[in-house]
N, C-alpha and C positions, 0 to 999 in steps of 0.2 A: 907717315912717320918722318920726322925731322932727321935728315941724313947729314946736314951741315948747318952751322949755326950762323945765321945772317941777321939775327935780331940786334937789338940795341938796348941800352939802359932805359932810354926814354920809352921805348916799346914796352919794356917790362913794367915800368912805372904806370903807363897807360893802362895795362892789363889789370894792374892791382891798384888803379887809382882810388876806388872806394875804400879799400883798407888803408892806403897811404893817408887819406883825409882823416880817417879815424885816429891814426897814430899821430898825425900832426896836431889834431885838436887835443889829445891827451897831453902832449908836450907843451902846447900853448897854455892850456889851463893850469899845469903845474908851474910854468914860469910866471904867469900872471898872479897866481895865488901866492907864490913865494915872494914876489915883488911887493904885493899889497900888504899881506899880512905879516910876513917876516921882516922885510926891509922897511916898510914904511910905518906900519903900526907897532911892530915889535911885540906882539902880545900872543902870537900862536906859532908854535914850531911845527911846520908841516913835514919836516924830515922823517922818512921812514927808515927803519934799520934795513940794511942791505942783505943780511944773512937769510932772513925768511924769503925774500925775493929771489935770492940766488937758488934756494932749495926749490921754490915753486918753478923757477925758470928751468932747472934741470929736469924736474918731473914733466913739464910741459914739453920740453925737447924730446924725452923718451916717448911720450904719448903720441906726438905727431909723427915721430919716426916710426913707430910701430904700424901706424895706419899706412904710411908710405911704403914700408917694406912689404906689408900684406898686399897692397895694390900691384906693386912690382912683381911680386910672385904670380899674380894672376895675369899680368901682361906677359910675363916670360913663358908662362904655361900655354897662352894663347899662341905665342910664336912657336914653341916646341910642337904644338898640335898641327899647326899649318906646315911646319917642316915634315912631320910624319905624313901629312896629306899629300905633300909634293912627291915623297918617296914612294908611298903607296900607290899614287896615281901612275908614276913611271913603271912600278912593277905590274900593275893591272894591264897597261898598254903593252908591255913586253910579253905578258901572258897571252894576251889576245893575238899578238903578231906571231907567237911561237906555237901556241896550242890549236888555233882555229884556222883552217885552210880556206874556208869560204870568205873571200875578200869582202864581199858585201856585208855579210854578218859581222866580220871582225871590225869593219870601219863604223858599223852601227853601234857597236858596243863602246868603241873608243869616242865616238861623237857624243854618245849618251853621257859618258863619264865627263867629257868636257862641259856639257850642259849642267851636269850635277855640281861641279865645282863652281860655276858662275852663279847658279841658283843659291848655293850656300853662302857664297859672298854676300849676295843681295840680302838674304834672310838675316845674316848676322848684323848687317848694317841698317836693318829695318828699311830696306829699300824694296820696291815692287820688282820682282824678277820678270814679270811679264812684259814690262817696259824697258828692261835693260838691253842695251844694243847687242852685247855679247850673247845673251840668252836668245834673243830673236834671230840672230845670225844661224844659230845651230838648231833651231826648232821651227817646226811648221804651225800653222794656225791651229790645226787639230791637236798638236802637242800641247800648245799653250792653253787651249780650252780644257784639256784633260788635267793639266797642272793646276789650273784654277779651282778644280773640284776637290783637290787634295788638302787635307789638313796639315800635312807635312810633305811637301813636294819633293824634298831631298830623299826621304825615306821611300817614297813611291818609286823614284828613279832607280834607287838601289833594288827595290823589289823587281822591277822590270829586268835589271841586269841579271838577277839571280834566276828569274824565270827563263830567260834566254839561255843561260849556262846550263841550268837543269834540263832544259829540252835537248840540248846537245848530249847530255849524259844518257837521257832516256833513249835517244836515237842511236847511241852507240859510237858517236863520232868524237866523243870525248871520254877518255878513260876515267876510272874512279880517282886515281891519284890526283890527276890534273883538275878533276871537278872539285875535289876537296880543297885544292890549292886556291882556286878561284874563289870558292866559297869563303875561305879564310880571309882573302883580300877584302871581300865585301863586309865581313865582320869587323875587320880593322877600320874600314871606312865609317861604319856605324859607331865604333867606339870613338873615333876622332870627332865625328859630328856631335855626339852626346856630350863630349868634353867641351866643345865650343859653346853648346847650348847651355850647359851648366854655368859657365862663366857669364854668358850673356844675361841669363834670366835670374842669377842670383847675385845682386849687388851686394857690396859691403854694407853692413848696418849703417843707417843714416846717422845714427847717434854719435859715431866716431867723428864724422866731420862736423856736426853741429856743436859738439862739445868742444872740439878743438878751436873752432872759430870763436865761441863765446870766451873761452879761457885766454886766448890771445888778446881779445878785445879788453878784457878786464886787466890783463897784465900791462896793456899799452897805457892805462891811466894810473897803475900803481908804480910802474918803473920810474917815470920822470919825477915822481914825488921823492924817491930815494936818492936820485942823482942831481936834482936841480941845484942843491946847495953847493955842489962842487962844480958842476959844468955850466950852470946858468943857461944862457940861450943854446948852448950846444946840446943840452938835454933833449931838444927837439929832434935834430937829425940822429942822434944816438937812439933815441926811442924808435924812430922809423926803421933804422937799420936793424936793430935787434928783433922788433916785433915782425917786420917784413920778412926776416930770415925764418922765423917760426912759421909764418903763413904760407911762405913759399914751399916749405918742406911739406906742409899739409896739402897745398894745392897740387904739388907733384903727385901725391897719392890720389887725388880727385881726378886728375887727367889720365892717369894710368889704370884706374880701376877698371875701365871697360876698354879692352884692346881692340874692339871691333867697331869703333865710332869713325866719323869722318873728321875728328878733331886732328890737330897736327901731330898728336902723339900716337895716334891710332896705328894699328899694323898696316902695312902696305899690301892689303888683300887684293887690289886690282893687279898690281905688279906680279903677285905670286899666282894669281889666277891665269894671268896672260902667259907666265912662264910655264905653268902646266899645260896650257892650250898649245903652246909651240912644241914643247917636248913631245906631246901625244900626236901632234900633226906630223911630226917627223916619222913617227912609227907607222903612220898611214902613207908614207912615201913622199910627203911634201918636203920641199927644200927651200922655197922662196917664201919668206913670211916678213911682215913689217916688223921693224925693230921695236923692242920694248920702250914704253915711255918712261923717261927718266924723271928726276926731281923737277919741280917747277921752279920759278924764279926766286921763291922763298926758301928753296932747299928742302921742300916737303915732297916726299914720295908717297903716293897713295895707291 
């Protein structure tokens, strides 16, 4: 996630260079056609009425803004889900520390939850959790071999947590009220995981982005025909400015659509996973831990 803006106008133009070329070509074609047919030959009026284009421009702005707003809702929902994950993780570690007297079992449950968080992060980013440094640090070879056989490793880890807690209840070392409380925490974790998977596996319909791109491209060839008679060569930069504004609004929706990518607008899942890890290690009695990694030289926190 970009936490401070260190970009530049040239960087923005490079990012959208293919679209900028299209808008420049549209402006150049209009200027050349106006110069040849209107000014030199004087037999063809290329000027388009501005009112219809203004209506189309307004409708186009609403269309691309709708997609961007929908994408931002998904991004913000992903952030809220991970906020709930942080809180539920802290609550789980507090439950383990307060309810379970066996230190070895208590630490086992906390460590397994740390593993769960890192595995969930990897799966949401479509990375291999079995090669992730954090997952490998908290699991044995047998654990990783077992995880490799699971169709949903995070669900399998939660099942192990519930099995361990249920065994405590059956043994009479955990009363019914506390057992139900820890069972509720596992249910909350499954709800959070399901919400993240729903966002990841259900993208916005591709038609929204495709139609927006084609409409902006068409608009970039019609707009300069309406303004070239008044602006002449200035119709080219004006065309780029107006059409690039529409496209950037649409692009903002594209990059926000999936909050769990490694793109610069993705949520800082690594930072949040490490935060959870440090909080839970505190509950195991650890006090000296490495500092959290901050933003890189580009101002991006992952």
